[in-house]
C-alpha positions, 0 to 999 in steps of 0.5 A: 309293486314297482321295481326300478330298472337298476342293476340286479332289479327285476325288469317289471312294470307296476303291479297292483300290489305295491311293495309297501302295500303287501310285503312291508305290512303287518300281514307279513306274507312269506317270500313265496307268497309275495313272489306268487303275487308278483308273478301273477301281476307280471303274467297279467301284463305280458311280462316274464316273471322274475325267479324267486331267488332274483326277487329275494336278492332285490328284497335284501337290498332294502333297509332290513331294520326298517323292513322288520319295523314295518312287518313286525313292529319297532320293538322287534326291530330295535331288539334285532338291529339297534346297538346297545353299547355298554348295556345296563351295568350295576356294580354292586347288589341292589344298585339297580333293581328292575320290577315288572308284571306279567299275567302267569300262563296258568289258571288257579282254582278256588281252594274250597270248590277247586273250580277255576278262578283265572290267571293270576298276575305276577309282580317280580323284582330282579337284582341286575348285578347278581340276577337274584330274584329279590321278591315277588307278589301274586294276585288275581287282579291287574297290576296296581300300586298295591302289588308294587308295594307288596312286592317291594316289601317282600324284596327288602324283608328278611325272608326266613320266617316267610319261607318257614310259614310255607314249609320251604327249607331252601335259603333266600338270603336277599334283603335290603332297600334298592339304590335304584329301581327301573320300571316301565311306564305303567300308571302304577309306576307313575303314581305320586305315592310311589314317587314320594316313597322312593324319594323318602327312602333315597331310591333313584326311580328310573322309567324306561324311555318309551319304545325301548323295551331293551332297557328292561331286558333283565326282568323280561328274560327272568319272566320268560324263564319263570313262565317257561317253568310254569308251562310244566304245571297242570292248567298251563295256557302256554305262550301261544295257541300253537303250543296250547293245541286243543288243551283245555287249561281250565279243565286241567287246573289244580293249583290254588293261588297259595299253592302256586305262590309256594311252587314259585318260591321253590322254583326261584330258590331251589332251581333258578338261584342254583343254576349257572347264569351264562352272563355271570358264569356262576349261579345267582346265589353264589354271586350274591354270597360273594358280593353282598358283604361288599355292598352297603345294605340299607334296611328300613327301620320299621317294616310296617312303615315301609309298606304303608309308605308305598300304599296308595294315598289321598289327601283329606282335611280333618273335620270335626267329625273325623276324616272322610274317605270313600264315603266312609267316616274314619275316627281314632282317639289320637285325632282329637289332638290334631283338632284345630288344624282344619285347614291342613290336609293330611295324607291318608294311606289305605290298603284297597283290599281292606277299607276297615282301616286307614293310616294317617301320616303325622309328624309323630308317626302313623295313626290308624283310624277305623270307621266311626261306626264300628258295626261296619263290615270290612269291605274292599275298594273293589266292592265299594266301586261296584256298589257305587256303579250299581247305585249310579245305574239305579239313578242315584246321583248322591250316595252316603255311607249307609247306602254304600254299605247297605248296597254291598251287603245286598250284593254279597247276599246275591253272590252267596245265594247264587245257585250257578257258580260262574267264574265271575261269581267265584272271583267275587267271593274270593276277593272278600274271602280273606276279610273275616279271619285276619286283618289285611296288614298284620305286623304282629310277630308270629310266635310259633314261626319265630320260635321255629327259627334260631335268632341270627347271631350278631344281628340284633336288629328288630327288622331281621327277627321280624316274621314278615307279613300275613298278606292276602291276595286281593285288591281293587279292580275297576 
């Protein structure tokens, strides 16, 4: 280190440890450790070492924002020292909605074997004006466009039937299409399909400027609050190794993904929405009740169409034998009326959790196409990619539909017959456990759930009487 001979500066020559090389680094030595290094260098050169107080006064003369940036990173320095005049202001409910993902600090277990599967990913949306949680989606897979689509669908829909289906008696009044969505720079938020869908529904899509996490402060604080509550659950990983200690989170885990979903819904509607928020000086639920009537809530005319519009998409030309996607040939009788437009590229929407159907967007609405070979089993995109990787590793340069499905069936047999149930194998099984009993996107009204609730008076919209989706928890993974 080199201390200049300025008033108040220690009278020291150069040491082997420079200020920039030790103290102002990500190693972040304490002031005491730094003083010991300086004192050792001074004694080695026959100089009197400075006192730790004098050294501290010298350090305080430096630009603290730059010092924190070098020691702890620019993000922390910005949060601590960078002024944010005005903040993010939303005048009405749904004016600004923030969406983000986080890996939950808790392990979930298989619903049958009760053995650990791993930590799920939570995708959540918050209303900046009222601080209400608008919707969420829980999955065992990394963040994706599908997670965003399902979280947004949960955000805009009436949640009465969704709550009833889970045995939840608390109220969740939020619904409606956001006017603006603020997100970070994740790949899923830059997906072309996401941008086009936002434009279609007149949603102003805003990405955070790189390196400015304060623009997502509301959603980050909400996630912190949610994870703080999750730490009370068995199987919690806590936020760091010091809080965790010698706790074996996987050995303590007891909750399934569905049980965690229900627990989170109860925590949101029965606890978070009912607590006084310091910035609002009232509860989020009260803020929504007071302000929602003043806002112009926009509802999608067709909730199924809304979800499909936000799903991942590909462009394909309609050939004489149908549409080809992921080495699978799809067909629907309605496609014959579009024949003769071979040069036109159609937009195909797909649910990565179930490739047994694709949605073809046309001027007259959605055409649902199925594999031309109706004997094909339902598969996930994750399984499809795993089969292709296996075939490439086996030296197969070209693949076809028959080979893909044969490989997937062989892989399923291998997983099902495995005697040792590792966590990886359990996750493989969980990814496709939903395929047999229910279709992936089911918008058929659930009569029992519908009759369990009174029809709201004065609200004749078919959207409000819709029971929601029976959505499953799995989607693709690279």
